[in-house]
N, C-alpha and C positions, 0 to 999 in steps of 0.2 A: 800360919797366917792368922793375923788377928781378926777379930770380928769386924773391926772397922774397915779392913781391906777386903772383906768377903763381898762378892758381887751381890747386887740386889736381886732377889728372886723375880723371875718373870711373872707378871700377873697372870692369873688363870683366865682363860677365855671361855665365855659362856655364850651359847646360842639360845637366846630367849625367844621361844616360839609360841604359837597359839594352839599347840596340840598336833600340828601336822608334821610330826617328826620324820616319818617315812618319806613324805613328800619332799621335805627339805633335804634329807640325806640323798635322795635320788638325784637331786640337782647338783650335788657336790662331788660327783665322781671325778677323781683326779686331784682333788683338793685334800691336803693333809688335815683332816678334821678329827682323826681318831683320838688325839690327845685332848680334845676339847669336850666341854660339857654341853649336853642338849637338855635344856631345862624348860619345862612347860610354864607358862605364865601363872598357872594355878599352883605350882609347886613352891617350895621354899626358894626365895630369891638369892642370887649370888651375894657373897660377902663384900666387904669394903675393898675398894681399889681394883675391882675386877674389870676386865675388858668384856663388854656385853654387846653382842651383835643381835640387833632387834629384828626378828622376822615376825612382825605384828602389823595389824591394820593401823590406819591413821589414828583412830581414837585411842587405841591401846598404847601406841607410841607416845601420844600426847600425855596420857595418864602416867606413864612410867618415868617421864623426864624429871619431875620433882624428886622421885626416889633416887634417880641417878645422881642428882646434885648432892643429896643428903649422904649417899654412900661413897661418893667420890669415884664413881665409875667413869671409864672411858667408853662411850657408846658409839656404835655405828649402825646406821639404818640399812636394812637390806631391802631389795625390791620385791616386797610382798604385793600380790595382786590387788589388795585392798588398801594399799598405802601409797597411792600416787602422789599425794601432796607432800608427805614427809620425804619421800624419795626425791622429788623435785627440789624441795627446800634445801636439802643437804647434798645435792649434786650426785646422786647415786647412779651407777651404771644400770642399764636395763637387764643385762645378763646376770643371773644370780651367782654363778661360779666366779665370774670376773669381779663382781662386787665383793664377794667374800675374800678372794685373794688380795684385793686392794685394801680391804679393811684390816686384814691381819698384818699388813706391812706399813700402813700409814701411821703417822704420828698424830696425836690428838691436839686440838686447839680449842680455845674458848670461842664461842660465837655469840652474836647478838640475836635475841629472839624478840619477836613481836608478841605482846600480850594484850588481851582485851579483858578488863576486869579480872586480871591475874590468870587468865587462861591463854595458853600458847596458841597462836595462829600461824599455820604453815604457809598459807597462800594469801588470804585476804579477809578483811572484815568489811562487810557492806551494810549500809544503813538505808532504809526507806525503799523507794521503787527500784533502786539498783539491785535489790535482791533477785530480780528476775533476769538480769542481764547474763550472768554466768550460766544459769540453767538453760537459757535460750541459746547461748553460744555452743553448748554441747549438743544441741539438737540438730544441727545441720550446717549448711553453707552460710557465708556472709549474707547472701541475698535472702535466704529464708529467715535468718535472724532479724535482718532489717525489716522484713515484711511482718513478722510476728510482733515485733515491738511497735511498729507503726500502727498496727491495728488496735493497739491498746492506748493510743496516745490521748484520746479524749477521756480516759478514765483516770489519768494522772492527777494527783492532788498534792501540790507542794506543801511542805510543812516548815514551820519556823523553828530554828534551833540556834543555840549559842555555842560558839567554839572558842577555846582558849588553849594556848600553847605553853611550852615550858618557859619561854621568855616573856610570858604574860601579854602576848599579843592576842587580841580577842575581836570577835565580830559576831553579831546576830544577823543571820540571813535567812532566806527561805529558798528551798530547793527540793528536788525530788530525791536526793540522797547523797551519800558519801561512799567513796571507795578508798579503803586503806590497803595498799599493796605491800606484799612481803616477799622476800627471796629474790635471788638473781635470775630465776627462770620460772616466775609465776606464769600461770596460764590464763589469767583473766582477760577475756576478749582477745585471745590470740596475741598477735604482735601489735595490736592497735595502740596499747598504752605502754608497751615495753620500754620505750625510750624515756619515760618519765620516772622509772624506778631507779633509785640509788640504794643499793643493798649493803654497802660497806662503809657508810660514813656515820653510823650510830644515830641515824634519824629515820623515822618512819616517813612514808610518802602517802599523803592523803589528797584525794581529788574530790572537790565539791561540784556536783552537777546541779546547776541552777538555771535552767532555761526559763525565760519569762513568758514564753508563748509556745503554741503548738508548732509554729514555723521554726522557732528557735530550737525546739527539741528535735525535730526531724533533721535540721541542719547539723546538730550535734551528733546524732546517730550516724549520719552520712560520713562525717569526718572521722569518727572513731572506727566504725565497722567497715566501711567501703573504701574510703580514701586512705585511712590510717595516717592521716596528716595531722598528728598530734605530737608536739614536742615542746620543750621549754620555750623555744623561740616562736612557735606557732601554736600557742594555747588558744583554744576556742573561747569566744567571749562569754559563753555560758558555763565555763569551767574555771574553778579556782584551784590553786595548788598550794599545799602546805608541806613543809618539811620541818620536823621538830622531834625532839626526843620524847615529847609527851603531847597528847591531844585529848582534851576533855570535851564531851558532847552532851548537851542538855537540851531538852525540849519543854520541860515543865509538866509533861503528861506521860513520860515514859518513852522509851526508844525501842522500836522493833529493829533487830539487826540479825545478820547471819555471820557466823564465824566458820570459815571454810565450808560454807554452804549449809550449815546447820542453823535453823531458825531459832532465835532466842528473843527474850525481852528483858529490859532492865530499866531502872529509873534514871540511870546515868551511866555513861560510858567513860572509862578511863583507859586510854590506849597508850601503851608505852613501847619504846624501842630500848630494850635493856641488854647490856653486856653482862651475861650471866656467867657464873663459875662452871657451868656445864662444859665438860670436855667431850668434843665430838671428833671422831675420825671421819673426816669429810670424804665424799666420793670423788672419783677421778674427774667427773664432769663439773665439779664446783670450780668456778673461775677464781683466779688469783686476784687478790686485792691490789690496788695500785700503790699502796703504801703511803698515800697522802694522809696527813693528820685530819681527824674529823673536824668539821666546821664548828665554831662555838656560837653560832647565831642561827636563828630560825629563818626559813624562807616562807614568806606569807604573801602570796599573790592572789588577793581576793577583791581587788578594787572594782572589777566589773560586775560583781554579784549584787543582787538586790539587797537593800538595807533600809532601815527606818520605815517610812510609810509604804514603800514598795514591798518590803517583806511582809508587812502587816496585811496588805491587800491580797497577796498571793497565798497567805497561810490558810490551808484547808479548802481553798477554792479550786475549781477545775482550771486547768491551764487555758487562758484565752487563745483565740486563734492568732491574734497579733499581740505584740508586746504592749502592756499598759504601764506607762510610766507615771509615777506620782509627781505632784507639782514640785517637790523638792528636787527632782531630777532635771527639771528644765526651767528653773526660775529665770536664768539669764535669757534663754530663748523667749520666754513669755514676756519678760520685761522689754526686750528688744522689739517684739511685735507690737506691744502697746505703744511704744514710741513711734513706730512706723505708722500706726493708725491715727496719730495726732496731726492735725493741720498746723503748719508752721510757716514762718516767713521763707525758710529755705525751700520747703515744698512748693510754695507759691512761685518763688523765683525760678526754680527748675522747671516747673510746669509751663510758665510763660516762655522761657527760652527754648525748651524742647518743642513746644507748639510752633513758635516762629520758625525754628530751624526746619521742622517738618514741612511747613507751608512753603518755604522757599524751595526746598527740595522737590516738592510736588509740582510747583509751577515751573521749576527749571528742569523737571523730568530727570532728576539726578538721584540715582539709587544710593551712592555713598553718603550724600548729605542726609537722606532719610534714615539711613542706618545710624548716623551720628545722633539724630533726634531720638531714635529708639533707645540708645544707650543712656542718653541724658534724662529720659522721662522717668519720673519718680512713682508712677502709678502701680508698679509691681508691689511695692511695700504695703500699701493699704489693702490691696487685693489678697495678698498672702495672710495679712492680719485678719481679714474677713474670713478666710478659710479656717484659720484656727478658731475664730469666734463661733463659726457654724459647727465645727467639730466638737467643741466643748460647751456649746450652748451658753456662751458667755455674753450676756446682753450688753454690757458696757463696751466690750471689744467690738461687737457687731455694730453698735451705735456709732462709735468713734470712727470705725473703718468706713461705714456708709457715708457719714458726714464728710470725711476727707475725700472720698471718691467723688461725691457729688460736686464739691467745691472745685476739685481738679478738673472734672469734666466740663463744668460751666466755664472755668477759666480758658480751657482750650477752645471751646466752642465760640466764646466771645472773641478770642484772638482770630480765629478762622473767619468768622463773619465780618469783622472789621477789615481784615486783609482782603477778603473777597469783594467787599464793597469798594475799597480804594484801588485795588489792582485793576488796571485797564485790560488785562488779558482775560478772556472768557473762553479759553480753549481747554477742553478736557484732555489732559495729557495721558500718556500711556501709564504712568505711575498712579494717576488718579483712577483711571479705568480699571486697573488691576485690583482695586479694592471695592469694586461694585458688584462682583458676582461670587460671593462666598458659597461654599458647599461643605459636604461632610469632611473633606480633606482639611479644611480650615479648622473645623471642630477638633479633628485629631491633633492638629498642631497645638491648639489651645490646651487640650487635656494633658498631653505629654509635657507641655511647658509648665502647667500648673503643678504637676507632680514633681518636676525638676526644681521648680521654685521652692516648694515646701521642703524637699529633701536638702537643697542647698542651704536654706535657712536653718534647718535642724542640725546640719553638720558644719561646724565653724571652719573646718579645714578646707571646704570646697565652696565657701561663700563667694569666691571670685567668679564662679560659674554663673552668677546671677546676670552678668552682662550678656552672656550668651543666651540666657533664657529671655531677657528683654528683647533681644534682636529677633529671636524665633517667633515671639508672639505678636510683636508690633502693635501696641495699644494706641499710641498717639497718632500715627498716620491715618487710620480709618476715622478716628475722631475728627481730625482736621478736614478730611474729605467731607464728612458729614456737615461740618461748619461751612465749608465752601458751598455745598448744596443748598444750605439754608440761605447763605448770602446771595446765591443766584436764583433762589426760589425754584430750583430744579428738583422735583420730588422723586424722580427716578434715581438721582444721585443720592438724595437723602435716604431713601429706602434701602439701597444697596449697601451704603457705608454704615448705616445704623445696624443692619443685620450682622455685618462683619464685626463691629465693635461689641454688640451684645453677645455674639458667639465667643469672642475672646474673653470677655468679662466673666460670663457664666461658666465657660469651660475651665478657666483657671481656678475660679472659686470652688467649683465642685471637685475638680481633680485634686486641688490642694487639700481640701477637707478629707478626701479619701486617703491621701498620702499621709496626713497627720494621724489618721485613725490607724493605718497600717503600721506606722512607726511607733505606735503606742502612746501618743500624746493625748489620747482621749478614749475613754471606754465607749462602747457602742450605744449603751443606754442614754448617754448624754448627747451623742451625735445624731441619734435617730431622727428627731424632729427637724433639725437643720438640714440633714441629708435629704430627707423626703422633699422638703421645700426646694432645695437646690436641684434635685433630680427632676422635679416637676418643671422648673424653669428650663432645665437642659432639654427635657422632652419637647417643650413648646418651641424652643429654638431649633431643635433638630428637624421639625417638620418641613419648614421652607428650605432648610439646608439639604434634606433628602431629595426634595423635588428638584432643586438646582443641580444636585449631583446626578440625579436620574437624567436630567436634560443634557448634562455634560457627557454622560455615557452615550446617549442617543446621538448627540452631535458628533462624538468621536467615531461612532459606528458609521454614520452617514459619510463623514469625511473619508474614512477608510474605503467605503464602497465607491466613492467618487474617484479615488485614486486608482481604482482598478478598472474604471470605465474604458472601453475600447471604442475608438472611432475608425472610420474607413481610412485606408492607407492614402487615398487621394483627397482627403479632407483639406490638407494644406495647412493645418494648424495643430498646435499642441496645447492641451489643457492641463493646468496645474491647480488643483484645489487649494485654497488658502485657509478658509474657515467656514464654519456653519453656525448660524445664530438662529435659535428657536424663539418664537413669540407667537403672535397671531398668525404669522406665516413663517415658513422655514426658508431662510435666506442663505444661499450658498455663494460665497465670494470666491471667484476663480480668476486665474490669470490666463489669458489667451495669447499665445505667441504665434505669430503668423508672418509670412513673407508677402502677403497681399492684404489689402484692406478687408475687414470683416463686414459682411453685409447683414441686414436684418434677418435674412433667411438663414444665414450661418448661425446667428444667435438663437433663432428658434430651434434649429437642429441640435445645437449644444444643450439648450434647456431640456429638450425632449429626451436626449440621450442620458443626461445626468439624472433626470427624474426617474427614468427607467432603472438606472443603476442604484439609486437610493430607495426605490420601491415606494415613492411618495412624490406628490407634486412639489416642485421647488421653484422659488424665485431666484433668478440668477442676477448677481451683480458682477459684471465682467470688466476686468482691466485689460485692455488690449495693448500688446507690445508688438510693434511692427519690427520685423527682423530683416535686414538686408545683407545677404552674403556677398563676399568679395567676388567680382567677376574677372576672369582672365582677360588680359588685353588681346 
């Protein structure tokens, strides 16, 4: 037989261990190991082309890999107690005997490795404040991890860094850190981020964590750790995703990072996903690749992260409680609010038509007509603009908004006064009376409406909701009732309607300012003066509203007590309480249903019994309804 036909010699098999020869052999009972070599890592290394089974800790496995490439070894990692990351990276069985048996029979294949500044990473590379996440994960349950991280939230300081990929896509942003994941079964934060890892397409997976506020950071932790609701389709707003063969990270002042949990520092990070010539006998737990060709483009989903002026503001500062947007982030919104604050012919025309429509609805006692006037009224625009002006302490926006509001108010009042003088009807309808007794409930409506109006303006996709906000707060109807009161010279109508209008106006303006502050359109140091002034006005309005609300509670209590009053069975009548009105005297309106005429003595008895039930003297206004039952023939 010629030398060409001679079979290739089987490569020699070496167990490369860290000195624990007896311990290793004790675990291999039943495995044919006698023909193999047990070599300490301190001894002479195996020759070229050997099969080397590594029973070493993670750091020694990492250190031996360059030698394995140089000498053309086929390597297999064994489940050493101190090599959990290398074992997970190469899919090694947990049982040592099974791992050895599989490694002796498996065929070798080249694998992609993640390297950071030319050092192999088995699980992850983390940058910045994300260094603490994995350590916290190992310390306990999801809830304990969430609590531990939440307690440190006010210590977080985002830093600005520049990213660039293999395809020359780049971004300078500011965040609390980066996570670069490796391997098919990495353990970073349990299964919270597992769905984002792609381990077989020759690209690394990098996650940029960039919350703009404390609230955003807590929401991000909740989604990652508790809900585990993170996927390519449901990526949190404060998270960016990069897939590329290479990622460079620079800060201009050095980078603190951790490679598989080991803390390091470098001036610049060069992270690559490299298909190496290293031949590895993978473990039985290593998943099979789907065979799809690797993509030839980068995935770069970083659109929601801070950039430009926003990144500069966040750099080195503590996370604010709420998001602080830079002016570049809301130029269109600010420009739209400036236009809303300007008085125009269209604004004047809409103001006149909405006021006239509301007046006709009030006189006709028609709620649908009044609702139409609410939708048509343009007052919400300048009030929301005033909210932004107060939030950002913007004098021009405040001036234009106040000017437009005053002109709109005067227009509606003039229309109402003229109609009240010309209209022959002088009856206070139910719709008019409904706007004369505001209380804290009306303030609550105004506050929620102001927040909704600010939010709807800030979010283009829900701007259609402004019509609903206008209906809820009803600015024009109380203004028209105020004008009717002036036309009639009825000061009780004037005072009630003016209080409701002031409540709506101040409530919307203050709540809108707070909403813009919470949405990040103004830092607190700018909003402080305007908010204090607004809150002072809100406090002044709240005093009469509280007194009215207290009266409403008392009236409701009295009305409930009257409903439980009991009369003698032979009284011959039934009492139905209708309403209670408090003023100089407390007046109870009741309906008396009787089959016989009611005498003055009967009314005195009714008054006395109802006063006893209420626990206070009452004035009774009784409506008597005589009832006649059908008599049999």
